NUMIGU-665655 format. One record per residue (C-alpha): residue number from 1; residue in one letter; x, y, z. Coordinates in steps of 0.25 Angstrom, whole numbers, plus 5000, padded with zeros to 4 digits. Each point is the difference from the previous one (the first is absolute). Layout:
# NUMIGU-665655
@seq NUM, type A, px X, py Y, pz Z
...
//
This chain:
# NUMIGU-665655
@seq 1, type M, px 5092, py 5012, pz 4912
@seq 2, type K, px 4991, py 5001, pz 5012
@seq 3, type I, px 4989, py 5011, pz 5001
@seq 4, type T, px 5005, py 5003, pz 5014
@seq 5, type D, px 5013, py 5003, pz 4994
@seq 6, type L, px 4996, py 5009, pz 4990
@seq 7, type K, px 5000, py 5016, pz 5000
@seq 8, type M, px 4987, py 5003, pz 4994
@seq 9, type T, px 4994, py 5012, pz 4995
@seq 10, type M, px 4986, py 5004, pz 5004
@seq 11, type E, px 4995, py 4995, pz 4987
@seq 12, type E, px 5006, py 4986, pz 5003
@seq 13, type R, px 4995, py 4999, pz 5014
@seq 14, type Q, px 4989, py 4991, pz 5003
@seq 15, type V, px 4986, py 5001, pz 5005
@seq 16, type Y, px 4995, py 4991, pz 5012
@seq 17, type V, px 4986, py 4999, pz 5005
@seq 18, type V, px 4998, py 4996, pz 5014
@seq 19, type T, px 4986, py 4995, pz 5002
@seq 20, type G, px 4995, py 5001, pz 5014
@seq 21, type G, px 5011, py 5011, pz 5001
@seq 22, type C, px 4993, py 5008, pz 5012
@seq 23, type G, px 4999, py 4987, pz 5008
@seq 24, type F, px 5009, py 4996, pz 5012
@seq 25, type L, px 5010, py 4993, pz 4991
@seq 26, type G, px 4997, py 5008, pz 4988
@seq 27, type S, px 5003, py 5014, pz 5006
@seq 28, type H, px 5014, py 4994, pz 5005
@seq 29, type L, px 5003, py 4995, pz 4987
@seq 30, type V, px 4997, py 5013, pz 4993
@seq 31, type R, px 5009, py 5007, pz 5009
@seq 32, type M, px 5011, py 4990, pz 4998
@seq 33, type L, px 4999, py 5001, pz 4985
@seq 34, type V, px 5001, py 5015, pz 5001
@seq 35, type E, px 5013, py 4999, pz 5008
@seq 36, type R, px 5007, py 4988, pz 4994
@seq 37, type A, px 4995, py 4998, pz 4986
@seq 38, type N, px 5008, py 5009, pz 4991
@seq 39, type E, px 4995, py 4993, pz 4988
@seq 40, type L, px 4986, py 5005, pz 5001
@seq 41, type S, px 4994, py 5013, pz 4993
@seq 42, type E, px 4986, py 4998, pz 5006
@seq 43, type I, px 4993, py 4992, pz 5011
@seq 44, type R, px 4985, py 4999, pz 4999
@seq 45, type V, px 4993, py 4997, pz 5013
@seq 46, type F, px 4987, py 4993, pz 4997
@seq 47, type D, px 4990, py 4999, pz 5011
@seq 48, type L, px 4985, py 5002, pz 5004
@seq 49, type H, px 5004, py 5009, pz 5012
@seq 50, type L, px 5011, py 5009, pz 4997
@seq 51, type D, px 5010, py 5006, pz 5010
@seq 52, type E, px 5003, py 5013, pz 4994
@seq 53, type T, px 5013, py 5001, pz 5008
@seq 54, type L, px 5006, py 4990, pz 4991
@seq 55, type G, px 4998, py 5010, pz 4988
@seq 56, type T, px 5010, py 5009, pz 5006
@seq 57, type L, px 5012, py 4990, pz 5000
@seq 58, type G, px 5003, py 5003, pz 4986
@seq 59, type N, px 5013, py 5007, pz 4996
@seq 60, type D, px 5008, py 5005, pz 4987
@seq 61, type K, px 5003, py 4985, pz 4998
@seq 62, type V, px 4987, py 4993, pz 5002
@seq 63, type N, px 4986, py 5004, pz 4999
@seq 64, type V, px 4990, py 4994, pz 5010
@seq 65, type R, px 4986, py 4999, pz 4994
@seq 66, type L, px 4987, py 4997, pz 5007
@seq 67, type I, px 4989, py 4993, pz 4993
@seq 68, type R, px 4988, py 4996, pz 5007
@seq 69, type G, px 4993, py 4988, pz 4995
@seq 70, type D, px 4993, py 4987, pz 5004
@seq 71, type I, px 5009, py 4988, pz 4997
@seq 72, type S, px 4987, py 4991, pz 4998
@seq 73, type L, px 4996, py 5010, pz 4988
@seq 74, type L, px 5008, py 4996, pz 4987
@seq 75, type D, px 4998, py 5014, pz 4994
@seq 76, type D, px 5007, py 5006, pz 5013
@seq 77, type V, px 5011, py 4991, pz 4999
@seq 78, type R, px 5003, py 5003, pz 4984
@seq 79, type K, px 5001, py 5014, pz 5004
@seq 80, type A, px 5010, py 4998, pz 5011
@seq 81, type L, px 5009, py 4990, pz 4992
@seq 82, type C, px 5000, py 5006, pz 4986
@seq 83, type G, px 5014, py 5002, pz 4996
@seq 84, type C, px 5007, py 4995, pz 5012
@seq 85, type H, px 5012, py 4990, pz 5000
@seq 86, type L, px 4998, py 4992, pz 5012
@seq 87, type V, px 4988, py 4998, pz 5010
@seq 88, type I, px 5002, py 4997, pz 5015
@seq 89, type H, px 4986, py 4995, pz 5004
@seq 90, type T, px 4999, py 5002, pz 5015
@seq 91, type A, px 4985, py 5003, pz 5000
@seq 92, type S, px 4992, py 4991, pz 5009
@seq 93, type L, px 4988, py 4999, pz 5009
@seq 94, type V, px 5005, py 4993, pz 5013
@seq 95, type D, px 4989, py 4995, pz 5009
@seq 96, type V, px 5000, py 4988, pz 5008
@seq 97, type W, px 4989, py 5005, pz 5010
@seq 98, type G, px 4988, py 5001, pz 4991
@seq 99, type R, px 5000, py 5015, pz 4999
@seq 100, type V, px 4996, py 5000, pz 4986
@seq 101, type P, px 4992, py 4990, pz 4991
@seq 102, type A, px 5008, py 4988, pz 4994
@seq 103, type A, px 4996, py 5004, pz 4987
@seq 104, type K, px 5007, py 5014, pz 5001
@seq 105, type V, px 5013, py 4993, pz 5005
@seq 106, type T, px 5000, py 4991, pz 4987
@seq 107, type Q, px 4996, py 5012, pz 4991
@seq 108, type V, px 5012, py 5008, pz 5005
@seq 109, type N, px 5010, py 4989, pz 5002
@seq 110, type V, px 4997, py 4991, pz 4988
@seq 111, type T, px 4993, py 5008, pz 4990
@seq 112, type G, px 5009, py 5012, pz 5002
@seq 113, type T, px 5012, py 4991, pz 4998
@seq 114, type E, px 4993, py 4995, pz 4987
@seq 115, type N, px 4998, py 5014, pz 4996
@seq 116, type V, px 5015, py 5003, pz 5002
@seq 117, type L, px 5004, py 4989, pz 4992
@seq 118, type K, px 4990, py 5003, pz 4988
@seq 119, type V, px 5005, py 5014, pz 4999
@seq 120, type C, px 5014, py 4995, pz 5000
@seq 121, type A, px 4997, py 4991, pz 4988
@seq 122, type E, px 4993, py 5011, pz 4993
@seq 123, type E, px 5011, py 5011, pz 5002
@seq 124, type G, px 5012, py 4991, pz 4999
@seq 125, type I, px 5004, py 5002, pz 5014
@seq 126, type Q, px 5010, py 4989, pz 5002
@seq 127, type Y, px 5003, py 5000, pz 5015
@seq 128, type L, px 4991, py 4998, pz 5012
@seq 129, type V, px 5005, py 4998, pz 5014
@seq 130, type Y, px 4988, py 4995, pz 5009
@seq 131, type T, px 4999, py 5002, pz 5015
@seq 132, type S, px 4994, py 4987, pz 5005
@seq 133, type S, px 4999, py 4995, pz 5014
@seq 134, type M, px 5005, py 4989, pz 5009
@seq 135, type E, px 4986, py 4996, pz 5002
@seq 136, type V, px 4999, py 4995, pz 4986
@seq 137, type V, px 5008, py 4988, pz 5007
@seq 138, type G, px 4996, py 5001, pz 5015
@seq 139, type P, px 4999, py 4998, pz 5011
@seq 140, type N, px 4989, py 4990, pz 4997
@seq 141, type I, px 4988, py 4999, pz 5009
@seq 142, type H, px 5004, py 4986, pz 5005
@seq 143, type G, px 5012, py 5007, pz 5008
@seq 144, type D, px 5011, py 4993, pz 4992
@seq 145, type P, px 5013, py 5007, pz 5003
@seq 146, type F, px 5008, py 5006, pz 4989
@seq 147, type Y, px 5014, py 5001, pz 5007
@seq 148, type R, px 5012, py 5007, pz 4993
@seq 149, type G, px 4993, py 4996, pz 4986
@seq 150, type N, px 5004, py 5005, pz 4986
@seq 151, type E, px 4993, py 5002, pz 4987
@seq 152, type D, px 5002, py 4985, pz 4997
@seq 153, type T, px 4995, py 4995, pz 5014
@seq 154, type E, px 4989, py 4989, pz 4999
@seq 155, type Y, px 4988, py 5005, pz 5008
@seq 156, type T, px 4985, py 4997, pz 5000
@seq 157, type V, px 4993, py 5012, pz 4996
@seq 158, type Y, px 4986, py 5001, pz 5004
@seq 159, type H, px 4992, py 5013, pz 4998
@seq 160, type N, px 4985, py 5003, pz 5004
@seq 161, type Q, px 5000, py 5015, pz 5001
@seq 162, type P, px 4999, py 5011, pz 4989
@seq 163, type Y, px 5013, py 5007, pz 5002
@seq 164, type P, px 5010, py 4988, pz 4999
@seq 165, type L, px 4991, py 4994, pz 4989
@seq 166, type S, px 5000, py 5012, pz 4992
@seq 167, type K, px 5016, py 5003, pz 5001
@seq 168, type S, px 5002, py 4985, pz 4997
@seq 169, type K, px 4992, py 5001, pz 4987
@seq 170, type A, px 5006, py 5014, pz 4996
@seq 171, type E, px 5014, py 4995, pz 5003
@seq 172, type K, px 4998, py 4988, pz 4991
@seq 173, type I, px 4994, py 5008, pz 4988
@seq 174, type V, px 5012, py 5009, pz 5001
@seq 175, type L, px 5010, py 4989, pz 5000
@seq 176, type Q, px 4993, py 4993, pz 4989
@seq 177, type A, px 5000, py 5012, pz 4991
@seq 178, type N, px 5015, py 5000, pz 5000
@seq 179, type G, px 5006, py 4998, pz 4986
@seq 180, type R, px 4987, py 5003, pz 4993
@seq 181, type K, px 5000, py 5008, pz 4987
@seq 182, type I, px 4995, py 5014, pz 5000
@seq 183, type K, px 4999, py 5011, pz 4991
@seq 184, type D, px 5010, py 5002, pz 4989
@seq 185, type G, px 5005, py 4986, pz 5002
@seq 186, type K, px 5006, py 5004, pz 5014
@seq 187, type T, px 5001, py 4990, pz 5012
@seq 188, type L, px 4994, py 5003, pz 5013
@seq 189, type Y, px 5009, py 4996, pz 5012
@seq 190, type T, px 4994, py 5000, pz 5014
@seq 191, type C, px 5004, py 4996, pz 5014
@seq 192, type A, px 4994, py 5000, pz 5014
@seq 193, type L, px 5004, py 5005, pz 5014
@seq 194, type R, px 4995, py 4993, pz 5012
@seq 195, type P, px 5001, py 5009, pz 5013
@seq 196, type T, px 4999, py 4993, pz 5013
@seq 197, type G, px 4993, py 5010, pz 5011
@seq 198, type I, px 5004, py 5014, pz 4996
@seq 199, type Y, px 5003, py 5010, pz 5011
@seq 200, type G, px 5004, py 5014, pz 5001
@seq 201, type E, px 4996, py 5015, pz 4999
@seq 202, type G, px 4986, py 5000, pz 4995
@seq 203, type H, px 4996, py 4987, pz 5004
@seq 204, type Q, px 4985, py 5002, pz 5004
@seq 205, type L, px 4999, py 4986, pz 5008
@seq 206, type M, px 5011, py 5004, pz 5009
@seq 207, type K, px 4992, py 5014, pz 5002
@seq 208, type Q, px 4988, py 4991, pz 5004
@seq 209, type F, px 5008, py 4992, pz 5010
@seq 210, type Y, px 5004, py 5013, pz 5006
@seq 211, type R, px 4987, py 5005, pz 5002
@seq 212, type Q, px 4994, py 4987, pz 5006
@seq 213, type G, px 5011, py 5000, pz 5010
@seq 214, type L, px 4997, py 5014, pz 5004
@seq 215, type R, px 4986, py 4995, pz 5004
@seq 216, type T, px 5006, py 4989, pz 5009
@seq 217, type G, px 5010, py 5009, pz 5007
@seq 218, type R, px 5012, py 4997, pz 4991
@seq 219, type R, px 4999, py 4986, pz 5004
@seq 220, type L, px 4999, py 4989, pz 4990
@seq 221, type F, px 4996, py 4986, pz 5004
@seq 222, type R, px 5008, py 4989, pz 4993
@seq 223, type A, px 4991, py 4991, pz 4992
@seq 224, type I, px 5009, py 4993, pz 4991
@seq 225, type S, px 5012, py 4990, pz 5005
@seq 226, type P, px 5013, py 5007, pz 4999
@seq 227, type S, px 5006, py 4988, pz 4994
@seq 228, type T, px 4992, py 5003, pz 4986
@seq 229, type E, px 5009, py 5008, pz 4991
@seq 230, type H, px 4996, py 5009, pz 4988
@seq 231, type G, px 5009, py 5006, pz 4989
@seq 232, type R, px 4999, py 5015, pz 4999
@seq 233, type V, px 5007, py 5009, pz 4990
@seq 234, type Y, px 5001, py 5015, pz 5001
@seq 235, type V, px 4993, py 5008, pz 4990
@seq 236, type G, px 5012, py 5007, pz 4995
@seq 237, type N, px 5007, py 4987, pz 4997
@seq 238, type V, px 4988, py 4995, pz 4992
@seq 239, type A, px 5000, py 5013, pz 4992
@seq 240, type W, px 5014, py 4998, pz 4997
@seq 241, type M, px 4999, py 4986, pz 4995
@seq 242, type H, px 4989, py 5005, pz 4991
@seq 243, type L, px 5009, py 5010, pz 4994
@seq 244, type L, px 5011, py 4990, pz 4998
@seq 245, type A, px 4991, py 4990, pz 4994
@seq 246, type A, px 4994, py 5010, pz 4990
@seq 247, type R, px 5014, py 5003, pz 4995
@seq 248, type Q, px 5005, py 4987, pz 4999
@seq 249, type L, px 4987, py 4994, pz 4994
@seq 250, type Q, px 5004, py 5009, pz 4988
@seq 251, type D, px 5015, py 4996, pz 5000
@seq 252, type S, px 4998, py 4985, pz 5002
@seq 253, type P, px 4986, py 4997, pz 4996
@seq 254, type S, px 5003, py 4985, pz 4998
@seq 255, type T, px 5004, py 4999, pz 5014
@seq 256, type L, px 4990, py 5008, pz 5008
@seq 257, type G, px 4988, py 4997, pz 4990
@seq 258, type G, px 4990, py 4991, pz 5006
@seq 259, type Q, px 5007, py 5000, pz 5013
@seq 260, type V, px 4994, py 5002, pz 5014
@seq 261, type Y, px 5008, py 5006, pz 5012
@seq 262, type F, px 4998, py 5001, pz 5015
@seq 263, type C, px 5003, py 5014, pz 5005
@seq 264, type Y, px 5009, py 4999, pz 5013
@seq 265, type D, px 5010, py 5007, pz 5008
@seq 266, type N, px 5007, py 4999, pz 5013
@seq 267, type S, px 4988, py 5003, pz 5009
@seq 268, type P, px 4999, py 4990, pz 5012
@seq 269, type Y, px 4991, py 4987, pz 5000
@seq 270, type K, px 4990, py 5003, pz 5011
@seq 271, type S, px 4985, py 4998, pz 5002
@seq 272, type Y, px 4991, py 5012, pz 4994
@seq 273, type E, px 4998, py 5004, pz 5015
@seq 274, type D, px 5015, py 5000, pz 5004
@seq 275, type F, px 5004, py 5007, pz 4988
@seq 276, type N, px 4990, py 5011, pz 5001
@seq 277, type M, px 5005, py 5002, pz 5015
@seq 278, type E, px 5013, py 5004, pz 4993
@seq 279, type F, px 4994, py 5013, pz 4997
@seq 280, type L, px 4989, py 5001, pz 5010
@seq 281, type S, px 5008, py 4998, pz 5012
@seq 282, type T, px 5007, py 5013, pz 4997
@seq 283, type C, px 4987, py 5007, pz 5003
@seq 284, type G, px 4998, py 4993, pz 5014
@seq 285, type F, px 4992, py 4988, pz 4995
@seq 286, type R, px 5001, py 4988, pz 5008
@seq 287, type M, px 4998, py 4985, pz 4996
@seq 288, type I, px 4992, py 4993, pz 5011
@seq 289, type G, px 5003, py 4985, pz 5001
@seq 290, type A, px 5012, py 4992, pz 4996
@seq 291, type R, px 4990, py 4990, pz 4995
@seq 292, type P, px 4987, py 5002, pz 4993
@seq 293, type V, px 4990, py 5006, pz 5010
@seq 294, type V, px 4988, py 4993, pz 4994
@seq 295, type P, px 5001, py 4985, pz 4996
@seq 296, type Y, px 5000, py 4999, pz 4984
@seq 297, type F, px 4987, py 4992, pz 5000
@seq 298, type L, px 4992, py 5012, pz 5007
@seq 299, type L, px 5007, py 5009, pz 4989
@seq 300, type Y, px 4995, py 4991, pz 4990
@seq 301, type L, px 4986, py 5000, pz 5005
@seq 302, type L, px 5000, py 5015, pz 5001
@seq 303, type A, px 5005, py 5000, pz 4985
@seq 304, type L, px 4989, py 4991, pz 4996
@seq 305, type F, px 4990, py 5009, pz 5007
@seq 306, type N, px 5005, py 5012, pz 4993
@seq 307, type A, px 4998, py 4993, pz 4987
@seq 308, type L, px 4986, py 4997, pz 5004
@seq 309, type L, px 4997, py 5013, pz 5004
@seq 310, type Q, px 5006, py 5006, pz 4988
@seq 311, type W, px 4991, py 4991, pz 4991
@seq 312, type L, px 4987, py 5003, pz 5009
@seq 313, type L, px 5002, py 5016, pz 4999
@seq 314, type Y, px 5005, py 5000, pz 4985
@seq 315, type P, px 4986, py 5005, pz 4995
@seq 316, type F, px 5000, py 5011, pz 5010
@seq 317, type C, px 5014, py 5005, pz 5002
@seq 318, type T, px 5015, py 4996, pz 4998
@seq 319, type Y, px 5005, py 4993, pz 5013
@seq 320, type A, px 5015, py 4997, pz 4997
@seq 321, type P, px 5009, py 4998, pz 5012
@seq 322, type I, px 5014, py 4997, pz 4999
@seq 323, type L, px 4998, py 4985, pz 5006
@seq 324, type N, px 4994, py 4990, pz 4991
@seq 325, type P, px 5003, py 4986, pz 4997
@seq 326, type Y, px 5010, py 5003, pz 4989
@seq 327, type T, px 5007, py 5011, pz 5007
@seq 328, type L, px 5002, py 4991, pz 5012
@seq 329, type S, px 5005, py 4989, pz 4992
@seq 330, type V, px 5010, py 5010, pz 4992
@seq 331, type A, px 5005, py 5006, pz 5014
@seq 332, type S, px 5002, py 4986, pz 5007
@seq 333, type T, px 5007, py 4993, pz 4988
@seq 334, type T, px 5015, py 5001, pz 4998
@seq 335, type F, px 5003, py 5006, pz 4986
@seq 336, type T, px 5015, py 5004, pz 4998
@seq 337, type V, px 5008, py 5002, pz 4988
@seq 338, type Q, px 5015, py 4997, pz 4997
@seq 339, type T, px 5005, py 5002, pz 4985
@seq 340, type D, px 5010, py 5007, pz 4992
@seq 341, type K, px 4993, py 4998, pz 4987
@seq 342, type A, px 4998, py 5015, pz 4998
@seq 343, type E, px 5015, py 5003, pz 5003
@seq 344, type K, px 5004, py 4990, pz 4990
@seq 345, type H, px 4991, py 5004, pz 4989
@seq 346, type F, px 5000, py 5015, pz 5002
@seq 347, type G, px 5011, py 5004, pz 5010
@seq 348, type Y, px 4990, py 5003, pz 5011
@seq 349, type T, px 5005, py 5002, pz 5014
@seq 350, type P, px 4992, py 5008, pz 5010
@seq 351, type T, px 5004, py 5015, pz 4999
@seq 352, type F, px 4994, py 5003, pz 5014
@seq 353, type S, px 5006, py 4992, pz 5012
@seq 354, type W, px 4991, py 4995, pz 5011
@seq 355, type E, px 5005, py 5011, pz 5009
@seq 356, type E, px 4996, py 5011, pz 4990
@seq 357, type S, px 4987, py 4994, pz 4997
@seq 358, type K, px 4997, py 4999, pz 5014
@seq 359, type R, px 5004, py 5015, pz 5003
@seq 360, type L, px 4992, py 5005, pz 4989
@seq 361, type T, px 4988, py 4992, pz 5004
@seq 362, type V, px 5001, py 5004, pz 5015
@seq 363, type A, px 5001, py 5015, pz 4996
@seq 364, type W, px 4987, py 4999, pz 4992
@seq 365, type V, px 4993, py 4992, pz 5012
@seq 366, type R, px 5005, py 5011, pz 5009
@seq 367, type S, px 4994, py 5011, pz 4991
@seq 368, type F, px 4986, py 4994, pz 5005
@seq 369, type E, px 5004, py 5005, pz 5014
@seq 370, type E, px 5003, py 5014, pz 4995
@seq 371, type G, px 4986, py 5000, pz 4992
@seq 372, type D, px 4993, py 4995, pz 5013
@seq 373, type K, px 5006, py 5012, pz 5008
@seq 374, type D, px 4996, py 5010, pz 4989
@seq 375, type Q, px 4985, py 4996, pz 5001
//
């Protein structure tokens, strides 16, 4: 009998830990677990910076417990995970701009993951769902397109930045841990989910694009060819995929254990610029130019100049513009996913349509307008 079919008493219900539970994805996941995971008695939200509003989500069926801690400190991880049944490890430091030292990125993304695995082994916690990233695969810095690819598509992976390097290493150690014997003779089962570019309410980069657009009179100048396509996925669907994977990893560990899954939904394939305009245009933003306004080679020279300036200023201050050689390569390289592996393995289909995802995101973007009026 599957756990999702059981009518459990409070004593039989489970305890989940969501690391990074106050982040963009983590907070959406916590809310979805409260609403849809009737098998839980407690959700522990483990994060360095707590969002106190999440602590108010608990009800008579499930308790939401906020735990402040550092994923890179083993003792903090022990305190958060002790006695839980399953860990959804979303905690990650995302930085492709050089805003934080490379060592810090590695400490959070790799050492933090090692800490989670160690505590799972010590405490006999059998199930771990890891939030990976498409950047484990690419786009690579050579500009090779990944067109409608899936988990088995051959692709030349080449990393030279701390973030994709750290996520690649962390994903590898998570998958290698699958099948490992842990406390009391139990077996650890792990799987990894790779979101493509996540969007939705709370996406801070979208807010940054909005603020920049205000400074240019709501005009955005096209920099990337519209023929470039990227896969995007709504945050609610990524959260839903994590919930389903967590359930099915327990029901069918031999199927999901050691597997990796791309996160996907029905969002359209477009360039990052054109996709963002799906939301920004509702606030009066206009894209200038059917083709890139600035030739690519000039953009590349500017990206190199930014990298040089960042290196020169490093001893004195943090200079971390959005445009650098890595972000330019990612933005100008097609990377789209077409797969049904998650549907086959654990019954995933998007719970939010593109129309609903767009409506919710647009409403959030429009709230910036109200905020600006109130100031």
